[in-house]
C-alpha positions in Angstrom: 0.0 0.0 0.0 1.5 3.4 -1.1 1.8 6.3 1.4 -1.1 8.3 -0.2 -3.5 5.4 0.3 -2.1 4.9 3.9 -2.7 8.6 4.6 -6.2 8.4 3.3 -6.9 5.3 5.4 -5.5 7.0 8.4 -8.2 9.7 8.2 -11.2 7.6 7.4 -12.7 6.3 10.6 -12.9 2.4 10.3 -15.9 0.3 11.1 -14.1 -1.8 13.8 -15.7 -4.2 16.3 -15.8 -2.9 19.8 -13.1 -4.3 22.1 -14.2 -4.9 25.7 -12.2 -3.1 28.3 -11.4 -4.5 31.7 -13.0 -2.7 34.7 -10.9 -4.2 37.4 -8.9 -1.8 39.5 -5.1 -2.2 39.5 -3.1 -2.1 42.7 -0.1 0.3 43.1 2.1 -2.8 42.8 0.5 -3.9 39.6 0.7 -0.3 38.1 4.3 -0.2 39.1 5.1 -3.5 37.2 3.2 -2.2 34.1 5.2 1.0 34.2 8.5 -0.9 34.5 7.6 -3.1 31.4 6.6 0.0 29.4 9.9 1.7 30.3 11.9 -1.4 29.4 10.0 -1.6 26.0 10.7 2.0 25.3 14.5 1.6 26.0 14.6 -1.6 23.8 12.8 0.3 21.0 15.2 3.2 21.3 18.2 0.9 21.1 16.8 -1.4 18.5 18.8 0.2 15.7 22.0 -0.9 17.5 20.8 -4.4 18.2 21.6 -7.0 15.5 18.9 -9.4 17.0 15.7 -7.3 17.6 13.7 -8.1 20.7 10.5 -10.1 19.9 7.7 -11.3 22.1 4.4 -13.2 21.6 5.2 -13.8 17.9 5.2 -10.0 17.4 7.7 -8.0 15.3 10.5 -5.9 16.7 9.7 -3.1 19.1 9.6 0.2 17.3 8.8 3.9 18.1 5.9 5.8 16.6 3.3 8.5 17.1 -0.5 8.3 17.3 -1.9 10.3 14.3 -5.6 9.2 14.8 -7.5 7.2 17.4 -10.7 5.1 17.1 -11.7 3.6 20.4 -9.2 0.9 21.3 -7.4 1.2 17.9 -5.2 3.9 16.4 -3.2 4.7 13.4 0.5 5.0 14.2 3.1 6.7 12.1 6.4 5.0 12.7 9.6 7.0 12.9 10.5 5.9 9.4 7.1 7.2 8.0 5.1 4.0 7.8 1.5 4.2 8.9 0.1 1.1 10.7 -3.3 0.4 12.2 -2.7 -0.9 15.8 -4.8 -2.1 18.7 -3.7 -1.0 22.2 -3.2 -3.3 25.1 -5.8 -2.7 27.8 -3.4 -1.9 30.6 -2.0 1.2 28.8 -5.1 3.4 29.2 -6.7 5.5 26.4 -4.3 6.6 23.7 -4.6 10.3 22.5 -3.5 12.0 19.2 0.2 13.0 19.5 1.1 10.2 21.9 4.6 8.7 21.5 4.3 4.9 21.7 6.2 1.7 21.3 4.4 -0.7 18.9 5.1 -4.1 17.3 4.0 -5.5 14.0 1.4 -8.4 14.4 1.4 -9.7 10.9 0.2 -8.2 7.6 -0.3 -4.4 8.0 -1.5 -4.4 11.6 0.3 -4.0 14.9 0.0 -3.7 18.7 0.8 -0.7 20.9 2.7 -2.2 23.9 3.9 1.0 25.6 3.1 4.8 25.9 6.0 7.1 26.5 5.8 9.9 29.1 3.8 12.9 27.8 5.5 16.3 27.7 2.2 18.1 27.5 -1.5 17.1 27.6 -4.4 19.3 26.4 -7.8 18.3 27.7 -11.4 19.7 27.6 -14.5 18.8 29.4 -16.9 16.3 27.8 -20.7 16.3 28.0 -20.5 14.9 31.5 -18.0 17.7 32.6 -15.2 15.1 32.9 -11.8 16.2 31.5 -11.2 14.4 28.1 -7.7 14.3 26.6 -7.5 15.9 23.2 -3.9 15.8 22.2 -0.4 15.1 23.7 3.1 16.4 23.3 2.1 19.6 21.6 4.2 22.8 21.5 1.6 25.4 20.6 -2.1 26.0 20.4 -3.4 27.8 17.4 -6.7 29.5 18.3 -8.8 30.0 15.1 -11.7 32.5 15.1 -13.4 34.7 12.5 -13.4 38.5 12.4 -17.1 39.2 12.1 -18.8 39.2 14.5 -15.8 40.2 16.6 -14.4 37.1 18.4 -15.4 36.8 22.0 -12.6 37.8 24.4 -13.7 35.4 27.0 -13.6 32.4 24.7 -10.1 33.4 23.3 -8.9 34.0 26.9 -10.1 30.5 27.9 -8.0 29.0 25.2 -5.1 31.2 26.0 -5.4 30.4 29.7 -5.4 26.7 28.9 -2.2 27.1 26.9 -0.4 28.9 29.6 -1.6 26.5 32.3 0.1 23.6 30.5 3.2 25.5 29.3 2.6 25.8 25.6 2.5 28.9 23.3 -0.9 30.3 22.2 -1.2 31.8 18.7 -4.4 33.7 17.6 -5.5 33.3 14.0 -8.3 35.3 12.6 -9.6 33.5 9.5 -11.9 34.4 6.6 -10.6 38.0 6.5 -11.7 38.2 2.9 -15.2 38.7 4.2 -14.3 41.9 6.2 -14.7 45.4 5.0 -12.3 48.2 5.9 -14.4 49.4 8.9 -14.6 45.8 10.3 -10.8 45.4 9.8 -10.3 48.5 11.8 -12.4 47.4 14.6 -10.8 44.0 14.6 -7.3 45.5 14.8 -8.4 47.5 17.8 -10.1 44.5 19.4 -7.0 42.4 19.2 -4.3 45.0 20.1 -4.3 43.9 23.7 -3.0 40.5 22.7 -0.3 42.0 20.6 0.8 44.3 23.4 1.5 41.5 25.8 3.4 39.6 23.2 1.0 37.1 21.6 1.2 36.4 17.9 -1.9 37.4 16.0 -2.2 36.3 12.4 -4.9 37.3 9.8 -5.6 34.6 7.2 -7.9 33.9 4.3 -7.9 30.6 2.3 -10.0 32.0 -0.4 -7.5 34.8 -1.3 -4.4 33.0 0.1 -3.7 35.7 2.5 -1.5 35.2 5.6 -0.9 31.5 4.8 2.9 31.9 4.5 3.0 33.6 8.0 1.0 30.7 9.4 3.3 28.1 7.7 6.3 29.8 9.3 4.6 29.8 12.8 4.0 26.0 12.4 7.6 25.1 11.3 9.3 22.5 13.3 6.6 22.5 16.0 3.7 20.2 16.9 0.6 22.4 16.9 -3.1 22.0 17.5 -5.9 24.0 15.8 -8.7 24.8 18.1 -11.9 26.9 17.8 -15.6 26.7 17.3 -17.1 25.0 14.3 -17.5 27.2 11.1 -14.3 29.2 11.5 -12.5 27.2 8.8 -10.0 25.0 10.7 -10.3 22.1 8.2 -10.1 24.5 5.3 -6.9 25.9 6.7 -5.5 22.4 7.1 -6.5 21.6 3.5 -4.7 24.8 2.3 -1.6 23.9 4.3 -1.6 20.3 3.1 -3.3 20.3 -0.3 -2.3 16.6 -1.0 -4.0 15.2 2.2 -7.5 13.9 2.4 -8.8 16.4 4.9 -12.5 16.4 5.8 -14.1 19.8 5.3 -17.7 20.4 6.4 -19.7 23.5 6.1 -21.5 24.9 9.1 -25.3 25.1 8.7 -28.0 26.7 10.8 -29.4 23.2 11.4 -26.1 22.1 13.0 -26.3 25.0 15.5 -22.5 25.0 15.9 -22.0 21.3 16.4 -18.6 20.1 15.1 -18.4 18.6 11.6 -15.0 16.9 12.2 -15.3 14.2 14.8 -11.8 12.7 15.4 -8.6 14.6 16.0 -6.0 13.8 13.4 -2.2 14.6 13.2 -0.7 15.6 9.8 2.9 15.8 8.9 3.8 19.2 7.5 6.3 19.7 4.7 8.4 21.9 7.1 9.0 19.0 9.4 6.4 20.1 12.0 3.1 18.4 12.8 -0.4 19.8 12.8 -3.4 18.4 14.8 -6.9 19.2 13.5 -9.3 18.8 16.5 -13.0 18.6 16.7 -14.8 22.0 17.0 -16.2 22.7 20.4 -18.6 25.4 21.6 -16.7 26.3 24.7 -13.6 25.4 26.7 -14.1 24.9 30.4 -11.4 25.9 32.9 -13.2 25.0 36.1 -10.5 22.4 36.9 -7.8 25.2 37.0 -7.1 26.6 40.5 -8.0 30.3 41.0 -4.3 31.4 41.5 -3.3 29.6 38.3 -6.2 31.4 36.4 -4.8 34.7 37.5 -1.3 33.6 36.7 -2.5 32.5 33.2 -3.2 36.2 32.3 0.6 36.9 31.8 0.3 40.7 32.1 -1.2 40.3 35.6 1.9 38.5 36.9 4.0 41.6 38.1 0.9 42.7 40.2 -0.2 39.4 41.8 0.6 39.1 45.4 0.9 42.9 45.9 -2.7 43.8 46.6 -3.7 45.1 50.1 -5.7 42.0 50.9 -4.3 38.5 50.3 -7.7 37.2 49.2 -8.3 40.0 46.8 -10.8 39.0 43.9 -9.5 41.9 41.7 -13.0 43.2 41.3 -13.8 46.1 43.7 -11.4 45.8 46.7 -9.5 49.0 47.8 -5.8 48.6 47.3 -6.1 46.2 44.5 -3.0 46.3 42.4 -4.7 45.1 39.3 -7.3 47.8 39.4 -4.7 50.3 39.9 -2.8 49.0 37.0 -5.8 49.2 34.8 -6.3 52.9 35.9 -2.6 53.6 35.0 -2.9 52.0 31.6 -0.6 49.1 32.5 -3.3 46.4 32.1 -6.0 46.4 29.4 -9.4 46.8 31.1 -11.0 44.3 28.7 -8.6 41.6 29.8 -9.4 42.3 33.4 -13.1 42.1 32.7 -12.6 38.9 30.9 -10.7 37.4 33.9 -13.6 38.5 36.2 -16.2 36.9 33.9 -14.2 33.7 33.8 -13.8 33.6 37.6 -17.6 34.1 37.9 -18.3 31.3 35.4 -15.8 29.0 37.1 -17.7 29.5 40.4 -21.0 28.6 38.7 -19.5 25.6 36.9 -17.9 24.3 40.1 -21.2 24.8 42.0 -23.0 22.8 39.3 -20.5 20.0 39.4 -20.1 19.5 43.2 -23.7 20.5 44.3 
């Protein structure tokens, strides 16, 4: 099977039978033994190129490194380090795989394989599911690309939730305003003013249009040699951007309709190899990005321009809303902090309180 066909197969969700998962609880000792075996497999896979007799077990092939490019239940497409794409099942004791995971896998005959170990994740991006439980979206990413459209003006609170999430896990946020060909001169002026606060604090803001091929070179440069994930609500053109960046890939593009009411049209995260050497993950569109699981102190710290003023308020439990002697309020008055960003922080804190109340009541 040639690589083009493998890539197309990697993106098309298979009709695979469900694999039953064990519900038994593991003891600390059992988890420790599993971790030791995974570490040993990872070491053997790393050293396999220097071993004239590759390690084999259970009639499987040599242990090799790869990366999850798409996951379907208990199965996943793995891109090996030499570029081969293999459909693998995952052993039950490994937990759920996620797009971007680095794994150790072994061929099991034909074109299939088995994931036998998951390497430690450098970063993990999660979002709340319908049951308000945190669900992993992608692992080992370097930056989050927040895609929005310019009209109507993108909501600050939604952008700030994405930015806050990026800061909380130590990755770089980049803001991309797509479909700029639809904006008139007056809308462009309003958009520039709307986004200036993000530029002032050092965030990269890019304006793009697939239709007129505007800003795509700047976006390609930003993605070079990094693993990035595109996030944003449905209808902002994430899949269209991926298609423009990777014209030879089979990328699913779905138009947003009124009947869909903002539901996502792409259902499975997928990792693509960029010509520059970087990787790009296209994630399902979501309506919101909950941050209720982030501690209050870390939320304030996630607004990076707040950091010089945190801990200097008159009251140690200052909410940065109306207290006398609040350093942040004074910074806003002095023009050192954008008032819209402080308002966004206040609204996020109010929403977190309500979300937490609903979850634990």
